[in-house]
Residue, then its C-alpha position, 0 to 999 in steps of 0.5 A: m882871675k885867681k890871684k896868684n903868689i906867683l906874680y910876686l916871683l916871676f910869671f909862672m908860666s915861662l920866662a927867659i932872660f936874654a941879654q940884648q944891648n947891655r941890659q937883661i931883657r924878661l921874656i914871658k909867653l905871650e898868653d901869659y902876657k895877656k892874662k898879666y896885662p888884660n887891659k893891654k894890646i901888644n904889637l908884634d911889630t913893635h915889641f921884643y919877642r923870641i920864638h921858643n919851643n914853638d911858643t912866642l915869648v915877649e918881653d914884660n918889662d915890668k917895672r918891678y924887676l929892676n930891683a928883684k933877685s933872680v934864683e935858680y929852682e933849689p931841687k928837694d927829693s920827694l920825700f922831704l917835700e911831702i914832710y915840708k909840706d905837713i910842717v908847713y901846710q899841715k897837707y897829712q893833718v887836715s881837710s881844709n888846707k888851701n888857704q893855708y900859706m908859707k910863713l916867714w919873716k921877711e925884715p930882721l928878727k930883733i929879739y928882747f928879753a924881757p928882765s922876768l927871764n932867765q939868763f939861763y934861757r936868754n943863753k939857749i935862745e940866744d946860742a940856738a939864734n946865732n946859730l941859725s943866722q950865721n947858717i941861713d943867708s936870709l934869715d937875720i936875727k938880732f938881739v936889742n936891748n929896747i922893748n921899742a926896737s924889738n918885733y920879738i919879745i921873750y919873757q917869763l912868768d913865775e911867783n915873783n913875774s906876774k908881767k905878760y907881753s902878750e894878751d893874746i896868749i890866754n891860755n895858761n900853758y906851759v910855753n906859749y907863742y904868738i905870731k902876727w902877719n900880714r900877707s903871710r910875712i910874719y912881723d911880731a912874735k911873742l914867746e911865753l915861758n909859764l914856770n907858775k904851771y910845772r914848779n919843779v921842772s928842772r931849768d933843762v926841760n923848760a929850755n927845751f920846751l922853750l926852744v923848739n916853740f922858739y923854732k915854730t915861730l920862725g915860719q908857724f910850723h906845725n908838728t908831723s907824725k912823718v919825723p922822729c921823736e926827737s925832732v923839734f916837729s914831732t907829734c911825740n910828746s918828749n922833753e929831750k927833743k932837739l933840732t935835727d938835721f932834718d929840722f935845720e934843712v926845713i928852717k933853710y929851706q923855708y927861707s931858702y929863695g930858690i923857691c916861690k915864697f909865701t905860697n899856699l899848698e896849691d901854687f907850691e906844688e905846682n910850682h915844683k912840678i913846673a920846675k921839675d919838667r922844665i929840668s927834665k928837659g934840660e932847661k933850668m927854673i928862675f925864680m925872680h923874687l920881686e919884694 
């Protein structure tokens, strides 16, 4: 059976939560229970169940639910979602995007500024990071003075500084980054500002390109032609980009618990189809985050 990322949340086809004797009982469709537990036999004479809309819903006592977080689905209009899917999954850019998964930081970012990084650029990153961290509940960004306590290093190369903190960044680019992830959870990042590439560029332009790449490391975001040139996610070549209100909503939505996390494009679209269908029937869609 195909493994669904949806299983990290609620088992997607049908789930209801009931209060019974001071405890919550979580129900899924009988056929979904059999798919989830193919080696388990179920006896409806002894197993808690309810009939809902002609479906038999049975209790799912998965122990992972004990510390699960249940959040109601966060709807977005179709225009936003199509652009979001291009930024996250490159839906309209490549043909083989089914293996791409939504990536984000599960643990707090702990940013270390290398001694080589100019204070001007530090201040720009700090302002941007603090703005996001204060306004997006599940995106936690901290700054550390000990490199060993960090999971994100930002550094500068110039005629006086040649120390690279990542051999994975091999191209001699102006600004570049490298992120590592496991099961779509980003756990390490390096962001490099290479001033040997262009020596006569102003600090403001350097900072602009540094910030654009910083925002992209928060979810392995891609460029798209579907947003204005000023957007940090635009394919447009500009040194005057900024985090637009739309860009902010993309990042916030990436970290929202009102959607299914760490999914591929196929599952992401299927989840939204199911959620919108439920809402159209006057029902609620709940995502249960198990991790």
